[in-house]
C-alpha positions in Angstrom: -19.7 0.4 -43.3 -22.0 -2.0 -42.2 -23.6 -3.2 -45.4 -19.8 -3.7 -46.7 -19.1 -6.3 -44.2 -22.4 -7.6 -44.4 -21.7 -8.6 -48.0 -18.5 -9.5 -47.7 -19.4 -12.2 -45.2 -22.5 -13.8 -46.8 -20.1 -13.9 -50.8 -17.4 -15.2 -48.5 -20.2 -18.6 -47.2 -22.5 -18.2 -50.3 -20.1 -17.9 -53.5 -21.5 -16.6 -56.9 -24.9 -14.4 -55.0 -26.0 -11.8 -57.9 -26.4 -8.8 -56.4 -30.7 -9.0 -56.4 -29.9 -12.1 -54.0 -27.8 -10.3 -51.4 -30.5 -7.9 -51.3 -33.0 -10.1 -50.6 -30.7 -12.2 -48.1 -29.7 -8.9 -46.2 -33.7 -6.9 -46.9 -35.6 -9.7 -47.4 -38.3 -9.6 -50.1 -38.0 -6.0 -50.4 -34.1 -5.9 -50.5 -32.9 -2.7 -51.5 -30.6 -3.7 -55.0 -29.3 -0.1 -55.1 -27.7 0.2 -52.5 -26.4 -3.3 -52.6 -24.9 -3.0 -56.1 -23.4 0.6 -55.6 -21.3 -1.2 -52.2 -20.2 -3.6 -54.4 -19.0 -2.0 -57.0 -16.8 -0.6 -53.7 -16.0 -3.5 -52.4 -14.8 -4.6 -55.6 -12.8 -1.5 -56.6 -11.0 -2.4 -52.8 -10.6 -6.1 -54.0 -13.0 -7.3 -50.9 -15.1 -9.1 -53.9 -14.3 -10.2 -57.3 -16.7 -10.3 -59.8 -17.7 -12.8 -62.4 -20.5 -12.6 -65.5 -21.3 -9.9 -67.6 -24.1 -7.7 -66.2 -27.4 -9.6 -68.6 -30.4 -10.7 -67.8 -29.5 -14.1 -68.7 -25.9 -13.9 -67.2 -25.6 -11.6 -64.4 -22.8 -10.6 -62.4 -22.3 -12.8 -59.5 -19.7 -12.3 -56.5 -17.2 -14.3 -54.6 -14.6 -13.4 -52.6 -12.0 -11.0 -52.7 -7.9 -12.6 -53.1 -7.4 -11.9 -49.4 -9.9 -13.9 -48.0 -9.3 -16.9 -46.4 
């Protein structure tokens, strides 16, 4: 679960990141966005993050800390 923890920590420090921005922050320019996408969806289901945006290129999903994040 290290990736999930890394994403949760990153989103806590920098709310509003897209999956592409999260992937680049964790993996660099070659970011593994698909891996980040699936992990973000799992975190969303667990309530560890919340998501805004419509998922379109002009309004991408942006991730924020979940309700339990202090």
